[in-house]
C-alpha positions as CSV (number, residue, x, y, z in Angstrom):
1,M,-73.9,-22.4,122.8
2,Q,-76.8,-20.0,121.0
3,T,-76.2,-16.4,121.0
4,D,-78.7,-13.3,120.5
5,A,-78.6,-13.7,116.2
6,G,-79.2,-17.1,116.8
7,E,-75.7,-18.6,115.7
8,R,-73.6,-20.7,117.2
9,S,-69.8,-19.6,119.2
10,V,-67.1,-20.6,119.7
11,H,-68.4,-22.4,122.6
12,D,-70.3,-25.3,121.0
13,L,-70.4,-28.1,122.9
14,G,-69.3,-30.1,119.6
15,G,-66.5,-27.8,118.4
16,V,-65.8,-25.5,115.7
17,T,-64.2,-25.6,112.7
18,G,-61.6,-23.0,112.0
19,F,-58.5,-23.5,114.3
20,G,-56.5,-25.5,112.2
21,P,-55.6,-29.7,112.8
22,V,-56.6,-30.8,116.1
23,P,-52.9,-32.9,116.8
24,H,-53.5,-36.6,118.4
25,D,-50.6,-37.7,121.1
26,P,-51.3,-41.6,122.0
27,A,-48.9,-40.8,125.0
28,E,-50.3,-37.6,125.8
29,P,-50.2,-37.2,130.1
30,P,-53.5,-36.0,131.6
31,F,-52.0,-33.8,133.0
32,H,-49.4,-30.7,131.2
33,A,-48.3,-29.0,134.9
34,D,-49.4,-29.5,138.8
35,W,-51.6,-26.6,138.8
36,E,-53.9,-28.7,136.5
37,K,-54.0,-31.7,138.5
38,R,-55.0,-28.9,141.7
39,V,-57.8,-27.8,139.2
40,F,-58.7,-31.2,138.6
41,G,-59.1,-31.8,142.2
42,L,-61.0,-29.3,142.7
43,L,-63.5,-29.3,141.0
44,G,-65.9,-31.5,143.8
45,A,-65.2,-29.0,146.1
46,V,-66.5,-26.1,143.7
47,T,-69.0,-28.1,142.2
48,S,-70.5,-29.4,146.1
49,E,-71.0,-25.6,146.8
50,T,-72.1,-24.0,143.4
51,A,-73.2,-25.1,140.2
52,R,-76.1,-27.2,141.5
53,R,-78.1,-27.1,138.5
54,P,-77.8,-29.8,135.8
55,G,-76.1,-27.7,133.4
56,E,-75.0,-24.8,135.1
57,F,-71.0,-25.9,135.1
58,R,-70.8,-26.1,131.4
59,Y,-73.1,-22.8,130.5
60,A,-70.9,-21.0,132.8
61,L,-67.6,-22.1,130.7
62,E,-70.1,-20.9,127.7
63,R,-70.2,-17.8,128.6
64,L,-66.2,-16.8,129.3
65,H,-64.9,-14.4,126.8
66,P,-63.3,-16.2,123.6
67,D,-59.9,-15.3,125.2
68,D,-60.3,-16.9,128.8
69,Y,-61.9,-20.3,127.0
70,F,-59.2,-20.6,124.7
71,K,-56.0,-19.2,125.7
72,N,-55.4,-22.2,128.9
73,G,-56.3,-24.9,127.7
74,Y,-58.7,-27.7,129.2
75,F,-58.0,-27.5,133.0
76,G,-57.2,-23.5,132.1
77,R,-61.1,-23.7,130.8
78,W,-62.2,-25.1,134.7
79,L,-60.5,-22.7,136.3
80,A,-62.0,-19.8,134.7
81,G,-65.6,-21.7,134.9
82,F,-64.7,-22.3,138.5
83,E,-63.9,-18.4,139.5
84,V,-67.2,-17.5,137.5
85,L,-69.4,-20.0,139.9
86,L,-67.6,-19.3,143.1
87,D,-68.3,-14.9,142.5
88,E,-72.1,-15.9,141.9
89,Y,-73.5,-18.0,144.4
90,G,-70.9,-15.3,146.9
91,V,-68.9,-18.0,148.1
92,V,-65.4,-15.9,146.2
93,S,-66.3,-12.4,145.3
94,R,-64.5,-11.3,141.3
95,S,-62.8,-8.3,143.2
96,D,-61.5,-10.0,145.6
97,L,-59.8,-12.9,143.3
98,A,-58.7,-10.4,141.6
99,L,-56.5,-8.4,144.6
100,R,-55.5,-12.3,145.8
101,M,-54.1,-13.0,141.9
102,A,-52.0,-9.3,142.4
103,E,-50.5,-10.4,145.7
104,L,-49.7,-13.4,144.3
105,R,-47.9,-12.0,141.4
106,D,-45.6,-9.3,143.7
107,V,-44.8,-12.0,145.7
108,A,-44.0,-13.6,142.4
109,L,-42.0,-10.4,141.3
110,L,-40.3,-9.4,144.1
111,E,-38.8,-13.3,144.8
112,A,-37.7,-13.1,140.9
113,G,-35.7,-9.7,142.6
114,R,-37.8,-7.6,140.0
115,R,-39.6,-4.8,142.1
116,D,-39.3,-3.1,139.0
117,L,-42.3,-4.3,137.2
118,I,-45.1,-4.3,140.8
119,P,-47.5,-1.7,139.7
120,T,-48.2,1.2,141.3
121,A,-51.7,1.6,141.8
122,T,-54.1,-0.5,143.2
123,S,-56.0,-0.2,139.8
124,Q,-53.5,-1.7,138.3
125,A,-54.8,-5.7,139.5
126,T,-55.3,-8.0,138.0
127,P,-58.7,-7.1,135.9
128,A,-61.5,-10.1,136.9
129,R,-62.5,-12.0,133.6
130,R,-65.2,-11.0,130.7
131,V,-68.1,-12.9,131.6
132,A,-71.5,-13.1,129.6
133,P,-74.6,-12.7,132.0
134,V,-77.3,-15.4,132.1
135,A,-79.2,-15.2,129.4
136,D,-82.9,-14.6,130.4
137,R,-84.6,-17.8,128.3
138,N,-88.3,-17.4,128.0
139,P,-89.7,-20.6,129.2
140,A,-93.2,-20.6,126.9
141,L,-90.0,-21.0,124.1
142,L,-89.0,-24.3,126.3
143,P,-91.4,-27.9,126.3
144,P,-93.8,-27.8,129.4
145,D,-92.3,-28.9,133.1
146,R,-93.9,-31.5,134.4
147,P,-94.1,-33.3,137.8
148,T,-92.1,-36.5,138.0
149,P,-91.7,-38.8,141.5
150,T,-88.8,-37.6,143.5
151,P,-85.9,-39.5,143.0
152,Q,-84.4,-41.3,145.8
153,R,-80.5,-40.5,145.0
154,R,-79.8,-37.4,143.8
155,T,-79.3,-38.0,139.5
156,V,-80.9,-36.6,136.7
157,R,-82.6,-39.2,135.6
158,R,-86.7,-39.2,135.4
159,E,-89.7,-41.3,135.2
160,L,-91.9,-39.7,132.5
161,A,-95.6,-41.5,132.3
162,D,-95.9,-40.3,129.0
163,P,-94.7,-42.8,125.6
164,P,-91.3,-41.9,123.8
165,R,-92.2,-39.5,120.5
166,F,-89.6,-41.7,118.5
167,N,-88.8,-45.8,118.2
168,V,-85.4,-47.1,117.0
169,G,-85.2,-47.2,113.4
170,D,-87.0,-43.8,113.1
171,H,-85.5,-40.9,110.2
172,V,-85.2,-37.8,112.6
173,V,-84.2,-34.2,111.9
174,A,-82.3,-31.6,115.1
175,A,-83.2,-28.8,116.4
176,A,-81.6,-25.9,118.6
177,P,-83.4,-24.3,120.9
178,A,-84.8,-20.4,118.9
179,Q,-83.5,-18.3,121.7
180,P,-79.7,-17.4,123.5
181,G,-78.5,-19.3,125.9
182,H,-77.0,-23.6,126.5
183,T,-77.7,-26.3,124.8
184,R,-76.7,-29.6,124.2
185,L,-77.3,-30.0,120.4
186,P,-73.8,-29.7,118.7
187,G,-73.9,-27.4,115.7
188,Y,-72.8,-29.9,113.8
189,A,-75.9,-32.5,113.7
190,E,-78.4,-29.3,113.3
191,N,-80.1,-29.8,110.9
192,K,-78.6,-32.9,109.3
193,L,-80.8,-36.7,108.9
194,G,-79.9,-39.4,111.9
195,I,-81.5,-42.4,112.4
196,V,-82.9,-44.0,116.1
197,V,-80.8,-46.5,117.6
198,K,-81.4,-46.6,120.7
199,L,-84.0,-45.1,123.8
200,H,-82.1,-44.2,126.8
201,H,-83.2,-42.9,130.1
202,A,-85.5,-39.8,130.6
203,E,-83.3,-37.0,131.2
204,V,-83.8,-32.8,132.8
205,L,-83.4,-30.9,130.3
206,P,-79.8,-29.0,131.1
207,D,-81.2,-26.0,128.6
208,S,-83.7,-25.4,131.0
209,T,-81.9,-26.3,134.4
210,A,-78.9,-24.1,133.8
211,H,-80.6,-21.1,133.2
212,N,-83.6,-22.2,136.5
213,R,-86.0,-22.7,134.1
214,G,-87.2,-26.1,136.0
215,E,-86.8,-29.6,135.1
216,R,-88.4,-29.7,132.2
217,P,-87.9,-33.5,131.6
218,Q,-87.2,-35.3,128.4
219,H,-86.6,-38.2,126.6
220,V,-83.3,-39.1,125.5
221,Y,-81.9,-41.3,122.2
222,C,-79.0,-42.1,120.8
223,V,-79.3,-40.8,117.2
224,G,-76.9,-42.0,114.8
225,Y,-75.4,-39.8,111.8
226,D,-73.1,-40.4,108.7
227,A,-70.1,-38.9,109.2
228,Q,-69.8,-37.6,105.7
229,T,-73.9,-35.6,106.8
230,L,-72.5,-34.2,109.1
231,W,-69.1,-32.8,107.3
232,G,-69.0,-34.2,103.5
233,D,-67.0,-36.1,100.8
234,E,-63.9,-35.3,102.9
235,A,-65.1,-37.7,105.9
236,E,-64.1,-40.6,107.1
237,P,-66.0,-42.8,104.5
238,N,-69.0,-46.2,106.6
239,T,-67.7,-43.8,109.4
240,T,-71.3,-43.8,112.3
241,I,-71.3,-40.8,114.7
242,H,-74.0,-41.5,117.9
243,V,-75.2,-38.3,119.8
244,D,-77.6,-38.5,122.5
245,L,-79.9,-36.3,122.2
246,Y,-83.2,-34.7,124.5
247,E,-86.8,-35.3,122.5
248,C,-87.5,-31.6,122.3
249,Y,-84.8,-30.9,119.9
250,L,-85.9,-33.4,117.7
251,R,-88.8,-33.7,114.4
252,P,-89.6,-36.3,112.3
253,A,-87.5,-36.3,109.3
254,D,-90.8,-35.7,106.8
255,D,-92.1,-33.0,108.5
């Protein structure tokens, strides 16, 4: 995600540096607690009533305050995103959710024999999450929208009449939209030299749909990057990173 200053936020799709090594445990279970299983099960139920536009769920996560984004891990982030969408779609308000959380907290304290820890004022109810508003993305700075045949089923794929701008083997450089909001371009690939290795089906553009600015479908390319081009000489040699990117991100490397 881009900030108002055009910088990458801590929510960047490709991750950010500065948080130490990423531990890897091959035997790590998919869930670490029962509540994570329940959150996973809620995904279909929540997104069927909200997040009707591609990219909207991911953008809800990106609008979370960094404290809420990091503190409860992967599924805690999902849960926080659910709360944002349920409120914005008018299903469950933030105030109602905060009051219910306070009720459950008080029940738990009573069961633990800690009545002394229960707040006496309603104002001490569990605070709602801090969430940034949806950025008002300027349509003039997005690629033009264009009509496409209506698909027979729910899908992000679209059929475009115009041919792809790039071909396999073309050298390209990517850049993010010059305005705040959602993007599918990871920060580590921005302004780095890559090569088109595959053409995908055209898809609607999440940079637009997440902001309710229309579909603006784009051709999609798999772009290969040498790992050392992305991260310097300390990166693993002879390694290629593949990133699927929308045509509007790309320009010829020799421009």
